[in-house]
Phi, psi and omega in degrees: 000137182245131181275139172218173183297126182285127180298150179301324181299322180284330175295320177295316180298320179298319180294330180296337182281346181294339180274000178254102186295340182276357183250133177233125179277122179268330178205130183291179186308132174229137178278123179255107186296324185296329181248359179053046178218159174275141185237132177240122179266123187215177182226137178239132181246134174220167172267092186283146175258000178215080188299330183297322180268320183229099178297161178300323182237125178230148178260147184220151169245119181257120182258128186233138180295146175295349178271008182313135017275008176265175178084188186281149166228119186236141179248114180244135177294142176287149174290342177248117180062033177247175177294139180248347179263165174254132182246168170302149180061045177209143174294160179304121190268062178284172184293337177083192183291148185296324184264018183245135183280357180239157178276181186267359189278070179297134179282142175267101185253356180255359179295149181281071182265131177297325182295337179258016172084020181237122180256329182237241178277142176294139176255053182293125180283150177239032174276143182304318183284320193266338188296310180295321177303314179299318179296318179295321177299320178295319179298320178296316177298320179299314181296318176302313181296320179297319181290334179264358181070031183240027177292336174238136182241154179305134177092348176286155175303134180287136177239135176290154171291165179277123173261105185299124187289122177244354180240151178275355183267159178234140175240135180238149182218172180229104182226132177217196183294325181294312179291330176299316178294325177295320179297329179295340181264357181261117183284338184297139178253354178201159179178197180256161177216157176250128175238148183231132177288145178286150172300134177066000176226067188294345178268003177247121183246138174247146182281121182263329178197152173252134181232162174285173181298333178265010172097000181286130182290128182253317184205134178246115180299151180277117176232167178277191189297311184296318183292316183289333182262003181295132186256009178300149183296127181277158177239155180261140176226188180236145172234144177223132179264133175253168181271333184214174175299131181281094180222151167268148180299141356275331183198047185247128179284151180294145181252344178221174185293327178297313180298321179294317178297319180296318179297317179297321180296323176297333177267012180063038177237124175270098186300320182298323178294319180295317180292316183298329181285350186236335189295337180296342178277357181230027178270082184223013179081010180246159172284147182224169183254136168250125176255125174259117182255138179210148183284140178224150177268172173275334180225150181300130178087352179271167178290148177301148181224000176201163174262130171258133178252115180262122184278145180218126181276125180272151172288167176292118185279164179298138183207000182203173178301322181295322183273343183292323173051064176096350177261158178300145182268055172224179185299323179295315179294318178301315181294320179300319177292316179304313186291320185274339184241300187285327182244028181295160188300325184275356182284131182292148176275137179258083180293144177256160169288128182236132183226139174269114180260025175299149185301326179293331183277317185280352180253014183293339179282351178158119178209164177286168175297159180301322180299320179285314185296333183277356180289143170262121194250136166252121181248117180263121178095106183248047174276210183300307181293313183297318181294323179289316178300317180298317181293319179297323179295313181295317180291342176268007174086019165281119193260333186248107182223135171252130181251126183236119180193138181262355188281155171262156179281129178248162185300324180293338180291338191291344182293342182211011180264163178276347179276179185220189184303327181294344183259003184303139177064017175246165185299128177297314183297314183296314185283328173293322177298317178300316181298315185286331179291341175259002174285324182225138177291355181247001182288136173234086183253122182253143180252137174235107185271076183199177175259145176276132012255025187273077187242162177283171180296320179296320178293324179296320178297316179298314182300318181295339180275350183282146179267322189240122181253112180254119177260115178240022185276329188068023185254128176296324182297318180296320179297321178298314182289333175298326179285322185274344183296143183276079178289135184269347180211170181290138180233162168262119179255130176226126177252127181242126176213159181247150173275180182305133180064012179069021182281337178233149175240130178248122183229108183253136180231143176207154178228134180162196180267002181201150177277125183275080186297328180293321178292319177302315182296318180299323183281324188267337183303318178300325179288322178294322176296321178298318180294318180299321180292319183293326186247022186296334182262008181245107181292153177288144173288164178229161185255122175079183180244139180128228179301129184299123186229089182292145178233159181282122183273127173187130179287160181300319182296325178291315181296314183294320179296313183290329175296321177296318178299318181299316181294319177299319180294320179299316179298319179298318179299315183290319180295320183270355182058034179267081192238020186258095170041070183232135175249119175256133179240121176250143177219151177287146183243134179231148177276185185294341177264012178067029175269135182294133183241343180143196179234137180231153172277121185276000000 
């Protein structure tokens, strides 16, 4: 540790701790060059109710960013008189680096924990005097809760323990309530699995299928178009099901094979028996993945509702005379070497990063209602408005969309389209579908490079299966054919179009066996007349030099904003079931100084 001049901000923060009687400073601020942070060595005293896990007095090293009061503030247990166990809301508390006086178990003090007095957003202060003081108060509350076993309370969101990453690879899976129920019907407790590396992400593998030990297919996870059609060479792995989360008390994941075996034995699972029944399927001289699956709830104290698969990278198992090294070159000899050398108790576990890519999980930051997301959509016209509406739908977790458009992308389209230079002179429908299928691992977006209604028989079958028909063409001809098309069942028809300069949005909805173009015309014609009158002295712009080619004027920000409004309106219509021949007109609002004020429903 190297001493340097202590900043005034940290001196002020240090003085703020004098008002906390449970805190004792053992050594003032020291600059630690290896971590580029200021370090405060201190002691915290509480009246513990479980001295074995949380002593009354514990030592801590508090690491603070040189940007204080901004930046990180971390609390690490001291290797001397510090916590030695791992608790909920704490990093894996390993012994840490040999030349470092603190362990690795950083406390999570910013989490929205009810036990720490936070129900919504944390109100962490960023005042020089109060921020460190606030963190210490949280640490004291954390220690009290840890000693009483109340770091997690009934009804809080369930959090997995920290599996310290020992592998550079990531494994992803798709598990929800539906697959959880399927697993309850599968008697197998171990087997083989197929994983496939992602394009351009060869260190990320997704689970394509679960099989029995003899290769019989048991369960195929639900993925979208890109994932199911990916042709990368698959690899074989092993899966083993556990009864509970594999942790040592109070919440520490196993770090070596002995600890893992002991945890499995407590769950009445003989891990070696499960492995021995499956490892012969992966003796090929390659590294393989072991997935440990266990049921987890969505909230603490609730019933499990999904399987979490935790990835573990296996060493290269015995597979030849060269690798047997003194053991018999048969399955029994191979296993004996694997068990005594490669999977011996003291060998560290190489945990992988594991992620659940189920649609419910990856859309938690924002998605449409289930009623909206479950619609199968046919979108006619993949121009500026159509491409944006399609992208908003997919990003909102609408998974099944058919795009129909015969046009190629031109350079003038790029000012407001979602495609780019690489897509020039190529099919809008095909390339937007390609783009959207890699937006979500669950997207199934199909392209139809044709004009409506001149479709193939296979396309006609697909169209008839759609629930929601979105017209984004702005074409009178398409509206006419929507009415004349022989629909076999009732559909929701929605026509989306923009007025001049994108200042107005026209959104017409109808439900039935046919699109009522005459009603649509009666409703929209007065608005079109109003637009013609408003813009009669403003000529249309044109594209290029030569034959006069007028284009529809609207900036990208106007188109994108109105496309968002359209999607919000569509969801409202579907949620409220307000689908009877209605035209909604939205327009941008400006004040008397021509300052933008928002969008209103007229």
